[in-house]
N, C-alpha and C positions, 0 to 999 in steps of 0.2 A: 504494500500500500504506500509506503513512504519512498521507495527507491529514488526516483528522480526528484521528488520533493525535498528529500534530505540533501541532495546535491545542490539544489536551488538555494537552500539556506547556507550551505557550506561555502559558496562562492560569494564572499562579502562584497567584492568589487561589482559583481554583476547585480547583486541586490541593491547596492547603492545607486547604480545607474537606473534600475527599474523604479526606485523610489520616487524618481522625478516624473515618471510616466503617469498620465491620467488613469490608466487602467489599474495601476498599482494603488493609487490613491482611492479609487472607487472600491477596490477589493477591501482595503483597510477600513473604509467607511461603512461597509456592509454591517448592519446591526448584528448579524450572527457572528461575524468576526469580532466585532467590538465586545460582544458578550463573552466570547472565549478569552479575549485579552484581559478580562477582569479576573479570570481564574488564576490564583496564585501558583498552583501546582503547574499549570500549563506554562506560565511565564518562566518558572524555574527550570522546567525540562528543556525549553527552548534555549534559555540562557546557558545552560550547562551542556547543550547539544546532546541530550540523551534521547535520541530519536527512536530507539527501540521502545523505551518506556513511553514516549509520546504516542507511539502507535497504539498503545493500550488505553490511552486516555479516552474515556467514553464520549465526552463532549467534542473532542477533536475528531474522533471516528465519525460521529454524527455529522459534523461539519464537512468532512471529506466526502461523505456520501451524498451531500446536498447537490442537486443538479445545477443550481445557480452558482454555487461555489466551484463546482467542477468546471463550468464554463469560464468563470473568471480565471481560474488557474491555467486553463488551456490558453486563454488570451495572454496571460503573463508569460507562459512558456514560449509562445510564438514570439513575443516581444524580446524575450531573453535571447533567443537565437539570433535576432536582428541586432541586439545591443553589443554583441561580441566584436 
């Protein structure tokens, strides 16, 4: 489930480039993402790059199955390949 997503987080330079993109800002502004960002455990797992544990986080799993979020991530992934 995390495969390419963990690589996405792992490349900080790529992430910083994408942070300026409207698609990324739209993704972060999504209420479902905002709700997850309030979760202390989620933030800790991301900060510590514990992606295997992150994959078992229930709220994260639900978010990753959400069709709207999947579309947003696909758009980000497309932009990431253009940002290189």
